[in-house]
Wavefront OBJ file of the C-alpha trace (Angstrom):
o trace
v 19.225 15.139 -6.025
v 21.076 12.675 -3.819
v 19.465 9.286 -3.383
v 19.203 9.679 0.401
v 17.635 13.145 0.217
v 14.226 13.278 1.957
v 11.146 13.464 -0.228
v 8.653 16.306 0.000
v 5.699 15.622 2.283
v 2.451 16.992 0.843
v 0.475 16.665 4.073
v -0.226 20.332 4.886
v 1.533 23.611 4.141
v 3.979 23.290 7.030
v 5.360 20.007 5.694
v 5.473 21.332 2.127
v 7.365 24.505 3.047
v 9.836 22.591 5.241
v 11.221 21.089 2.014
v 12.175 24.606 0.884
v 14.817 24.807 3.619
v 18.280 23.759 2.425
v 21.854 25.072 2.477
v 21.296 27.174 -0.641
v 18.301 28.839 0.977
v 20.408 29.797 3.999
v 23.338 31.035 1.885
v 20.987 32.992 -0.378
v 19.313 34.715 2.576
v 22.703 35.472 4.163
v 23.869 37.118 0.947
v 20.688 39.212 0.937
v 21.414 40.242 4.536
v 24.927 41.335 3.527
v 23.598 43.224 0.521
v 21.009 45.180 2.493
v 23.391 45.863 5.384
v 25.789 47.581 2.998
v 22.942 49.690 1.590
v 21.930 50.764 5.094
v 25.557 51.565 5.893
v 25.602 53.970 2.919
v 23.094 56.192 4.812
v 25.417 56.343 7.811
v 28.434 56.988 5.576
v 26.642 59.823 3.760
v 25.827 61.556 7.063
v 29.440 61.229 8.224
v 30.536 62.625 4.851
v 28.290 65.679 5.320
v 29.639 66.181 8.848
v 33.193 66.011 7.536
v 32.365 68.764 5.056
v 30.630 70.977 7.617
v 32.992 70.685 10.561
v 35.965 72.992 10.493
v 37.959 70.637 12.702
v 37.561 67.802 10.206
v 40.692 66.890 8.247
v 40.970 65.966 4.598
v 41.905 62.424 5.598
v 38.608 62.084 7.485
v 36.667 63.268 4.447
v 38.588 60.900 2.159
v 38.032 58.012 4.538
v 34.238 58.428 4.605
v 34.121 59.134 0.869
v 35.845 55.825 0.114
v 33.541 53.954 2.508
v 30.489 55.610 0.980
v 31.509 54.664 -2.554
v 32.312 51.105 -1.492
v 28.914 50.794 0.189
v 27.295 51.862 -3.088
v 29.333 49.546 -5.373
v 29.794 46.348 -3.345
v 26.053 45.496 -3.094
v 25.979 44.888 -6.864
v 28.637 42.177 -6.517
v 26.762 40.597 -3.602
v 23.520 40.732 -5.610
v 25.141 38.700 -8.408
v 26.215 36.010 -5.922
v 22.748 36.062 -4.357
v 21.069 35.430 -7.721
v 23.251 32.373 -8.366
v 22.534 30.963 -4.911
v 18.808 31.541 -5.362
v 18.842 29.646 -8.653
v 20.570 26.696 -6.927
v 17.879 26.914 -4.254
v 15.145 26.722 -6.917
v 16.842 23.784 -8.664
v 17.148 21.829 -5.422
v 13.488 22.277 -4.441
v 12.221 21.518 -7.971
v 14.264 18.325 -7.987
v 12.761 17.228 -4.662
v 9.264 18.161 -5.847
v 9.479 16.167 -9.082
v 10.942 13.136 -7.316
v 8.239 13.257 -4.628
v 5.256 14.046 -6.846
v 6.096 11.182 -9.205
v 6.416 8.845 -6.226
v 2.948 9.923 -5.017
v 1.285 10.189 -8.430
v -0.144 6.676 -8.588
v -1.826 6.845 -5.179
v -3.202 10.357 -5.735
v -4.795 9.769 -9.170
v -7.070 7.342 -10.973
v -5.676 5.312 -13.941
v -8.449 6.312 -16.345
v -8.768 9.957 -15.347
v -6.101 12.557 -16.141
v -7.033 15.057 -13.443
v -5.533 18.501 -12.789
v -2.878 16.701 -10.710
v -1.082 15.967 -13.996
v -1.024 19.698 -14.767
v 0.552 20.403 -11.393
v 3.213 17.744 -11.996
v 4.091 18.801 -15.539
v 4.222 22.582 -15.233
v 2.289 24.350 -12.505
v 4.211 22.852 -9.578
v 7.474 24.293 -10.914
v 5.852 27.704 -11.339
v 4.464 27.639 -7.786
v 7.898 26.755 -6.372
v 9.618 29.499 -8.365
v 7.013 32.080 -7.341
v 7.242 31.151 -3.669
v 11.048 31.251 -3.558
v 10.999 34.629 -5.316
v 8.410 35.721 -2.765
v 10.631 34.672 0.151
v 13.767 36.257 -1.338
v 12.048 39.484 -2.330
v 10.202 39.640 0.971
v 13.334 39.133 3.046
v 15.236 41.687 0.949
v 12.451 44.265 1.190
v 12.060 43.749 4.927
v 15.792 44.200 5.531
v 15.962 47.188 3.192
v 13.061 48.772 5.034
v 14.103 47.969 8.600
v 17.859 48.637 8.315
v 17.406 51.841 6.324
v 14.727 52.982 8.754
v 17.032 52.394 11.721
v 19.822 54.335 10.009
v 17.478 57.233 9.158
v 15.966 57.352 12.654
v 19.371 57.371 14.347
v 21.389 59.566 11.993
v 18.794 61.861 10.365
v 15.500 62.358 12.243
v 13.604 60.052 14.644
v 10.220 61.574 13.741
v 10.020 59.334 10.674
v 8.865 56.572 13.017
v 5.510 58.350 13.331
v 4.640 58.163 9.632
v 5.896 54.588 9.367
v 3.784 53.532 12.346
v 0.663 54.948 10.684
v 1.395 52.925 7.559
v 2.006 49.714 9.527
v -1.243 50.039 11.468
v -3.136 50.589 8.232
v -1.512 47.505 6.735
v -2.577 45.331 9.638
v -6.179 46.458 9.217
v -6.144 45.818 5.447
v -4.592 42.367 5.884
v -7.190 41.425 8.476
v -10.052 42.516 6.200
v -8.845 41.120 2.852
v -6.591 38.089 3.471
v -9.342 35.464 3.043
v -10.527 37.057 -0.198
v -6.989 37.128 -1.625
v -6.366 33.501 -0.667
v -9.651 32.391 -2.250
v -8.903 34.225 -5.530
v -5.381 32.743 -5.704
v -6.604 29.200 -5.071
v -9.413 29.552 -7.617
v -6.971 30.819 -10.277
v -4.450 28.043 -9.594
v -7.095 25.310 -9.776
v -8.390 26.733 -13.058
v -4.809 26.849 -14.391
v -4.245 23.183 -13.495
v -7.382 22.112 -15.349
v -6.353 24.149 -18.398
v -2.827 22.691 -18.422
v -4.190 19.143 -18.224
v -6.573 19.754 -21.111
v -3.946 21.440 -23.291
v -1.639 18.439 -22.785
v -4.079 16.529 -25.017
v -3.534 18.950 -27.925
v -1.114 16.721 -29.855
v -3.378 13.648 -29.917
v -6.474 15.667 -30.787
v -4.769 17.610 -33.574
v -2.939 14.691 -35.200
v -5.083 11.643 -34.442
v -8.627 13.019 -34.320
v -11.144 14.173 -36.918
v -13.326 17.233 -37.344
v -15.882 15.729 -34.936
v -13.420 15.378 -32.058
v -11.403 18.419 -33.125
v -14.351 20.825 -32.878
v -15.301 19.534 -29.432
v -11.716 19.809 -28.194
v -11.450 23.398 -29.435
v -14.767 24.298 -27.814
v -13.774 22.679 -24.524
v -10.292 24.225 -24.461
v -11.624 27.688 -25.379
v -14.024 27.466 -22.462
v -11.190 26.500 -20.078
v -8.961 29.283 -21.452
v -11.676 31.901 -20.932
v -12.340 30.727 -17.384
v -8.643 30.775 -16.469
v -7.987 34.204 -18.003
v -11.106 35.592 -16.341
v -10.050 34.324 -12.902
v -6.534 35.649 -13.474
v -7.887 39.101 -14.366
v -10.240 39.183 -11.373
v -7.356 38.372 -9.016
v -5.062 40.965 -10.609
v -7.701 43.746 -10.448
v -8.380 43.065 -6.791
v -4.654 42.908 -5.945
v -4.014 46.180 -7.819
v -6.828 47.956 -5.989
v -5.491 46.774 -2.648
v -1.962 47.827 -3.599
v -3.150 51.310 -4.604
v -4.766 51.815 -1.219
v -1.672 50.481 0.549
v 0.697 52.638 -1.528
v -1.190 55.831 -0.716
v -1.302 54.871 2.922
v 2.446 54.274 2.859
v 3.584 57.335 0.889
v 1.389 60.185 2.113
v 2.255 60.266 5.858
v 6.029 60.346 5.250
v 5.704 62.824 2.356
v 3.895 65.251 4.651
v 6.589 64.770 7.296
v 9.395 65.524 4.805
v 7.645 68.728 3.754
v 7.074 69.714 7.377
v 10.758 69.275 8.306
v 12.215 70.954 5.196
v 9.912 73.991 5.389
v 10.664 74.723 9.041
v 13.023 77.682 9.459
v 14.457 76.559 12.800
v 15.804 73.258 11.408
v 19.604 73.354 11.035
v 21.096 73.295 7.572
v 23.055 70.072 8.094
v 19.847 68.157 8.851
v 18.138 69.618 5.773
v 21.197 68.749 3.669
v 21.225 65.203 5.058
v 17.516 64.797 4.222
v 17.937 66.221 0.700
v 20.958 64.020 -0.055
v 19.122 60.969 1.288
v 15.745 61.941 -0.146
v 16.072 59.222 -2.771
v 16.911 56.779 0.012
v 13.929 57.988 2.071
v 11.503 57.494 -0.814
v 13.167 54.197 -1.599
v 12.459 53.373 2.019
v 8.804 54.225 1.377
v 8.838 51.953 -1.650
v 10.326 49.245 0.536
v 7.589 49.897 3.071
v 5.030 49.485 0.288
v 6.767 46.290 -0.823
v 6.783 44.940 2.736
v 3.096 45.754 3.027
v 2.334 44.083 -0.302
v 4.357 41.051 0.772
v 2.354 40.776 3.966
v -0.896 41.124 2.038
v 0.239 38.713 -0.698
v 1.039 35.970 1.809
v -2.541 34.719 1.600
v -2.271 34.502 -2.194
v 0.938 32.447 -2.061
v -0.561 30.305 0.671
v -3.451 29.557 -1.695
v -1.017 28.642 -4.493
v 0.985 26.311 -2.255
v -2.193 24.470 -1.276
v -2.389 23.226 -4.862
v 0.592 20.948 -4.104
v -1.524 19.131 -1.510
v -3.215 17.308 -4.410
v -0.373 14.756 -4.194
v -1.421 13.903 -0.642
v -4.906 12.759 -1.669
v -5.264 8.995 -1.738
v -7.590 8.179 -4.621
v -10.196 5.565 -3.762
v -9.330 2.431 -5.698
v -11.945 -0.267 -5.185
v -10.744 -3.843 -5.342
v -11.827 -5.430 -8.602
v -14.532 -8.111 -8.382
v -13.791 -10.415 -11.313
v -16.147 -13.300 -10.457
v -18.541 -14.302 -13.259
v -17.122 -11.552 -15.489
v -13.863 -12.906 -16.906
v -12.358 -16.340 -17.485
v -8.809 -17.678 -17.817
v -7.863 -20.556 -20.092
v -4.737 -22.694 -20.486
v -4.572 -24.955 -23.501
v -8.303 -24.297 -24.041
v -9.102 -25.546 -20.526
v -10.572 -23.172 -17.963
v -8.354 -22.346 -14.974
v -9.522 -21.371 -11.503
v -8.607 -17.664 -11.194
v -7.902 -18.101 -7.491
v -5.085 -20.521 -8.352
v -3.309 -18.099 -10.714
v -0.146 -17.078 -8.836
v 3.250 -15.680 -9.903
v 4.818 -19.125 -9.398
v 2.587 -20.692 -12.041
v 4.259 -21.368 -15.401
v 2.710 -21.323 -18.839
v 0.642 -19.237 -21.202
v -2.806 -18.213 -19.990
v -5.509 -16.547 -22.052
v -7.790 -14.007 -20.349
v -11.229 -13.560 -21.934
v -14.327 -11.492 -21.267
v -16.730 -9.019 -22.821
v -15.810 -5.398 -23.495
v -15.845 -3.510 -20.213
v -15.740 -6.694 -18.142
v -12.491 -5.591 -16.502
v -9.779 -7.600 -18.227
v -7.270 -4.716 -18.139
v -8.270 -3.887 -14.573
v -7.611 -7.475 -13.508
v -4.183 -7.457 -15.155
v -3.198 -4.165 -13.494
v -4.385 -5.407 -10.128
v -2.351 -8.591 -10.619
v 0.628 -6.416 -11.585
v 0.352 -4.276 -8.457
v -0.089 -7.235 -6.102
v 2.678 -9.405 -7.597
v 5.195 -6.945 -9.094
v 4.490 -8.315 -12.562
v 5.387 -6.736 -15.925
v 2.409 -5.173 -17.725
v 2.260 -4.128 -21.378
v -0.506 -2.466 -23.399
v 0.471 -0.993 -26.802
v -2.204 1.708 -26.447
v 0.047 3.431 -23.893
v 3.509 4.287 -25.196
v 5.593 4.027 -22.048
v 9.391 4.250 -21.966
v 11.740 1.267 -21.892
v 15.563 1.254 -21.700
v 16.072 0.323 -25.322
v 19.317 0.561 -27.244
v 20.255 3.990 -28.613
v 19.955 2.777 -32.194
v 16.175 2.215 -31.871
v 14.260 4.943 -33.773
v 12.218 7.320 -31.622
v 9.225 7.776 -33.942
v 8.044 4.185 -34.273
v 4.642 3.354 -35.725
v 2.113 1.648 -33.421
v 2.886 -1.723 -34.963
v 6.663 -1.251 -34.779
v 6.365 -0.097 -31.173
v 4.272 -3.158 -30.239
v 6.673 -5.619 -31.842
v 9.780 -4.014 -30.397
v 8.266 -3.886 -26.901
v 7.159 -7.511 -26.861
v 10.528 -8.745 -28.128
v 12.388 -6.600 -25.620
v 10.169 -7.668 -22.696
v 10.576 -11.350 -23.576
v 14.367 -11.035 -23.744
v 15.132 -8.590 -20.949
v 12.641 -9.250 -18.141
v 11.698 -12.164 -15.907
v 8.750 -13.053 -13.712
v 5.074 -12.829 -14.715
v 4.415 -10.996 -17.997
v 0.968 -9.522 -18.670
v 0.284 -8.753 -22.342
v -2.869 -6.670 -22.758
v -4.008 -6.781 -26.427
v -0.404 -6.997 -27.576
v -1.542 -7.834 -31.130
v -3.851 -4.794 -31.544
v -1.608 -2.996 -34.063
v 0.197 -5.953 -35.659
v -0.299 -7.536 -39.080
v -0.741 -11.282 -39.552
v 2.948 -12.041 -40.223
v 4.209 -10.172 -37.161
v 1.497 -11.774 -35.024
v 2.677 -15.227 -36.095
v 6.303 -14.360 -35.388
v 5.606 -12.984 -31.921
v 3.173 -15.769 -31.115
v 5.997 -18.312 -31.463
v 8.293 -16.198 -29.277
v 5.626 -15.917 -26.578
v 4.917 -19.647 -26.679
v 8.597 -20.427 -26.213
v 9.016 -17.918 -23.352
v 5.959 -19.306 -21.528
v 7.877 -22.535 -20.842
v 9.906 -20.750 -18.172
v 7.592 -17.998 -16.910
v 3.960 -17.079 -16.431
v 2.430 -15.130 -19.337
v -1.177 -13.918 -19.178
v -2.482 -12.413 -22.398
v -5.535 -10.652 -23.746
v -5.874 -11.015 -27.522
v -7.493 -8.534 -29.859
l 1 2 3 4 5 6 7 8 9 10 11 12 13 14 15 16 17 18 19 20 21 22 23 24 25 26 27 28 29 30 31 32 33 34 35 36 37 38 39 40 41 42 43 44 45 46 47 48 49 50 51 52 53 54 55 56 57 58 59 60 61 62 63 64 65 66 67 68 69 70 71 72 73 74 75 76 77 78 79 80 81 82 83 84 85 86 87 88 89 90 91 92 93 94 95 96 97 98 99 100 101 102 103 104 105 106 107 108 109 110 111 112 113 114 115 116 117 118 119 120 121 122 123 124 125 126 127 128 129 130 131 132 133 134 135 136 137 138 139 140 141 142 143 144 145 146 147 148 149 150 151 152 153 154 155 156 157 158 159 160 161 162 163 164 165 166 167 168 169 170 171 172 173 174 175 176 177 178 179 180 181 182 183 184 185 186 187 188 189 190 191 192 193 194 195 196 197 198 199 200 201 202 203 204 205 206 207 208 209 210 211 212 213 214 215 216 217 218 219 220 221 222 223 224 225 226 227 228 229 230 231 232 233 234 235 236 237 238 239 240 241 242 243 244 245 246 247 248 249 250 251 252 253 254 255 256 257 258 259 260 261 262 263 264 265 266 267 268 269 270 271 272 273 274 275 276 277 278 279 280 281 282 283 284 285 286 287 288 289 290 291 292 293 294 295 296 297 298 299 300 301 302 303 304 305 306 307 308 309 310 311 312 313 314 315 316 317 318 319 320 321 322 323 324 325 326 327 328 329 330 331 332 333 334 335 336 337 338 339 340 341 342 343 344 345 346 347 348 349 350 351 352 353 354 355 356 357 358 359 360 361 362 363 364 365 366 367 368 369 370 371 372 373 374 375 376 377 378 379 380 381 382 383 384 385 386 387 388 389 390 391 392 393 394 395 396 397 398 399 400 401 402 403 404 405 406 407 408 409 410 411 412 413 414 415 416 417 418 419 420 421 422 423 424 425 426 427 428 429 430 431 432 433 434 435 436 437 438 439 440 441 442 443 444 445 446 447 448 449 450 451 452 453
């Protein structure tokens, strides 16, 4: 994504969906329009081909002309469909890029540091799935609508206008079903998506629990994850059953009226043979039209479900309440074994300060607050974050190796205040002595606040 590209706004569905509009979306939809227009033209070409066969005044050149056009209208859409698929994939890539850039930018303000909520699940996997599903929904919906409407127009004009009666019955039924069931569908979709986010977040802890836990923690993790899995699969099944029942009702409502009309026209003796021949030749197209009608109806009904899924992305618009830390009478800061007034600790101060306090007194919270307010560098070996190390540094470092390499790199490659939170937690005595000297030397030219193990 280009650096000046706008980020996705998560404040409401309208702002979220506006980020789906880009040049690839327009080109993809235009290719779909071309594809479906050619398919509709094949109906017109087939009727002209039948007329050329039935009319005595028709020449062989006329028949050949319409035959070539008919074949082209049947072959060319496959080429256009290939182009459309490529454009749609570029559309997906563009929106996913914007989503990941934006969600990471909003992640800190929408989550709490000590609570990995379902927002993490949306960022890592579910957000991408929601975007892909919604773009497929738009593409498929637009294609089905064009297939239905353009083919219907061609059939009404060139075959028989009475098909509008059966289609109208189906449309009216669809409106009634949508009105009655849209809220239920949206609720089921939202419930499933929220359950999926919680499951994804929990399963992201699998590696640590399997490799760094024991049978006590392992059994609890399995029990907890099994419970989440069952809840998610249950909600998924409930939504699918309800959607399938609705689709069955809609399909019958769509197919039966037109099927009766086809039988009525074909069994009438006073209908001319050319019309019957045109209907028979285009019978596959007519029933494909009915399938398209069913698809259009399902798309209309499914809108509430996709709306519910998209609402999940609004989690990045929630500003988590972060109370300002009250450190008075809870922690103390020392310099050369002399207590320092915390209020006088600023980024411009030089030297090595030691932060002390009981467990749970808020030492780490104070350091993070100082980091956020003063753009300081914070390090805690318990969290293996990424640094731009040299390529020759091994990936799978032990906790002690990681701690030592980080401290050395931070001392050599950063400036400004450095906050070392239990930097010696995983180090042996020799490495602690070595790094202690390095820290002492660096503190002559910068502020270093440390918490020791």
